[in-house]
C-alpha positions as CSV (number, residue, x, y, z in Angstrom):
1,M,0.2,-0.2,0.0
2,I,2.4,2.8,0.4
3,W,4.9,1.3,-2.7
4,I,1.5,2.1,-4.0
5,G,1.3,5.8,-2.7
6,G,4.5,6.0,-2.9
7,L,4.3,5.8,-7.4
8,L,0.9,8.0,-7.4
9,L,2.9,10.8,-5.8
10,A,6.4,10.3,-8.4
11,V,3.2,10.4,-11.0
12,G,2.0,12.8,-9.7
13,L,5.3,15.1,-9.3
14,Y,6.5,14.8,-12.9
15,V,3.0,15.7,-14.4
16,S,2.6,18.8,-12.5
17,G,6.8,19.3,-12.1
18,P,8.7,19.1,-8.9
19,D,8.6,22.9,-8.5
20,R,4.8,23.3,-8.7
21,F,3.6,20.4,-7.3
22,L,2.0,21.7,-3.9
23,A,0.7,24.6,-6.1
24,A,-1.1,21.8,-8.0
25,A,-2.5,19.1,-5.1
26,L,-3.6,22.9,-3.3
27,N,-5.9,23.5,-6.3
28,L,-6.7,20.1,-7.4
29,F,-8.1,19.9,-3.7
30,G,-9.9,23.9,-4.3
31,S,-11.7,21.9,-7.1
32,I,-12.6,19.0,-5.5
33,D,-14.1,21.4,-2.5
34,Y,-15.7,23.6,-4.9
35,W,-17.5,21.0,-6.8
36,F,-18.1,19.4,-3.2
37,H,-20.6,22.2,-2.6
38,D,-21.7,23.2,-6.1
39,L,-23.5,19.5,-5.7
40,I,-24.6,20.4,-2.4
41,Y,-25.9,23.5,-3.4
42,Q,-27.8,22.3,-5.9
43,F,-29.2,19.9,-4.2
44,G,-30.8,22.4,-1.3
45,I,-31.6,24.0,-4.6
46,R,-34.2,21.7,-5.7
47,A,-35.0,20.1,-2.2
48,F,-36.7,23.6,-1.7
49,H,-38.6,23.5,-5.2
50,V,-39.5,20.2,-4.2
51,I,-40.7,20.7,-0.7
52,R,-42.9,24.5,-2.1
53,A,-44.2,22.3,-4.7
54,L,-45.5,19.5,-1.8
55,A,-46.7,22.2,-0.2
56,I,-49.2,24.1,-2.7
57,A,-50.3,20.4,-4.0
58,L,-51.3,19.0,0.0
59,Y,-52.7,22.3,0.4
60,I,-54.9,22.2,-2.7
61,V,-55.4,18.6,-2.1
62,F,-56.6,18.8,2.0
63,L,-58.8,21.7,0.4
64,V,-60.5,19.2,-1.8
65,L,-61.0,16.8,0.7
66,G,-62.1,19.2,3.6
67,F,-64.7,20.4,0.7
68,L,-65.6,17.0,0.0
69,A,-66.4,16.1,3.3
70,V,-68.0,19.5,4.4
71,Q,-70.8,18.2,1.1
72,R,-71.2,14.9,3.1
73,G,-72.1,16.5,6.4
74,I,-68.9,15.8,8.4
75,R,-67.4,18.7,10.6
76,A,-65.4,20.2,8.6
77,W,-65.3,24.1,8.8
78,G,-63.4,24.9,11.5
79,A,-60.1,22.5,9.8
80,L,-60.4,24.9,6.8
81,I,-60.6,27.9,8.4
82,V,-57.8,27.5,10.7
83,V,-55.2,25.3,8.6
84,S,-56.2,28.2,5.3
85,V,-55.0,30.9,8.2
86,I,-52.1,29.2,9.4
87,F,-50.5,28.2,6.2
88,L,-51.2,31.7,4.4
89,A,-50.1,33.0,6.9
90,L,-46.4,31.2,6.8
91,V,-46.5,31.7,2.6
92,W,-48.0,35.0,1.5
93,R,-46.3,37.7,1.4
94,P,-47.5,40.6,-0.7
95,E,-44.9,42.5,-2.6
96,A,-41.9,40.6,-1.7
97,I,-38.4,40.4,-3.3
98,N,-36.7,37.5,-1.9
99,P,-38.4,34.1,-1.9
100,L,-39.4,33.0,1.5
101,P,-37.1,30.3,4.3
102,P,-37.3,27.2,3.1
103,G,-38.4,26.3,6.7
104,R,-41.4,28.4,6.2
105,W,-42.2,26.3,3.2
106,L,-41.4,23.0,5.4
107,A,-43.7,23.7,8.2
108,A,-46.1,24.9,5.1
109,L,-45.8,21.4,3.9
110,V,-46.0,19.6,7.3
111,I,-49.3,21.8,8.3
112,A,-51.3,20.6,4.5
113,L,-50.0,17.4,5.5
114,F,-51.7,17.3,8.8
115,G,-55.0,18.9,7.3
116,A,-55.2,15.7,4.5
117,L,-54.5,13.4,7.2
118,V,-57.0,14.5,9.1
119,M,-59.8,15.1,6.4
120,T,-58.3,11.3,4.4
121,H,-59.5,10.0,8.7
122,R,-62.6,11.9,8.7
123,L,-63.9,10.3,5.3
124,T,-62.8,7.2,5.2
125,S,-63.6,6.5,9.2
126,L,-67.0,4.8,9.8
127,P,-70.0,7.7,11.5
128,G,-70.4,7.4,14.8
129,P,-74.1,8.0,16.3
130,K,-74.9,11.7,16.7
131,Q,-75.3,12.7,20.4
132,G,-76.9,15.9,21.1
133,W,-76.2,18.8,23.8
134,P,-75.8,18.1,26.5
135,P,-74.5,15.0,26.5
136,D,-75.5,12.1,27.5
137,E,-75.8,12.1,31.1
138,R,-73.9,8.6,31.1
139,W,-70.4,10.3,31.4
140,N,-67.4,8.5,31.4
141,G,-69.0,4.9,32.2
142,R,-70.6,6.3,35.4
143,W,-73.6,8.1,36.5
144,R,-74.0,11.3,37.6
145,G,-77.2,11.7,38.8
146,R,-79.2,14.3,41.0
147,R,-78.9,15.1,44.3
148,G,-79.1,11.7,46.8
149,Q,-78.1,9.3,44.3
150,G,-74.3,7.6,44.5
151,P,-73.0,6.1,41.6
152,D,-74.7,2.6,42.4
153,T,-77.8,3.7,41.2
154,P,-79.2,3.9,38.1
155,P,-80.8,6.4,36.0
156,P,-84.6,7.2,36.5
157,G,-86.3,4.8,34.0
158,W,-83.3,1.9,33.7
159,T,-84.9,-1.4,33.7
160,P,-82.0,-4.7,34.1
161,P,-81.3,-6.8,31.3
162,P,-83.7,-10.1,31.5
163,G,-81.8,-12.4,33.4
164,L,-80.0,-10.4,36.1
165,P,-80.7,-9.1,39.1
166,G,-83.1,-5.8,39.4
167,G,-80.7,-3.2,40.6
168,P,-78.1,-2.5,43.1
169,P,-76.5,-5.6,45.0
170,P,-78.4,-5.5,48.7
171,P,-76.6,-3.6,51.5
172,G,-74.4,-5.5,53.8
173,R,-73.4,-8.3,50.7
174,S,-70.7,-8.7,49.2
């Protein structure tokens, strides 16, 4: 391995000349560094354009899914308003000369993605039972009755299913 390195050094010295070898080596390292930084810069520009395009496309997908949800009677107006305000606050700059920082577009992409996923979930999930207001009297699995009624007292009008005893156990028995 050392012999191969020595032979490569000799070829480099011969090609560039012994008096200009150090300058040629530094020039080679500078060229490699410039090429690497240019490659990173080009990837950064392309990534910025991809993030911006994805953010706009996902926001449009979110809007379409939101309006489909509204059309089907699913709650979506609040999400449409909140996500739209946040998205536009992140990316809209009137009369902007310079482009927005990539971090704002990335945050807008995340907001649009989250909104689109929520709307997709709302559209694909089965509808649950409608619950009016005020909520059901059985809340958190416990009966919250009127004064004088404990948690073991059944609600008014409750009848036990067939085959079960008709109420709470008598006092003193376990």
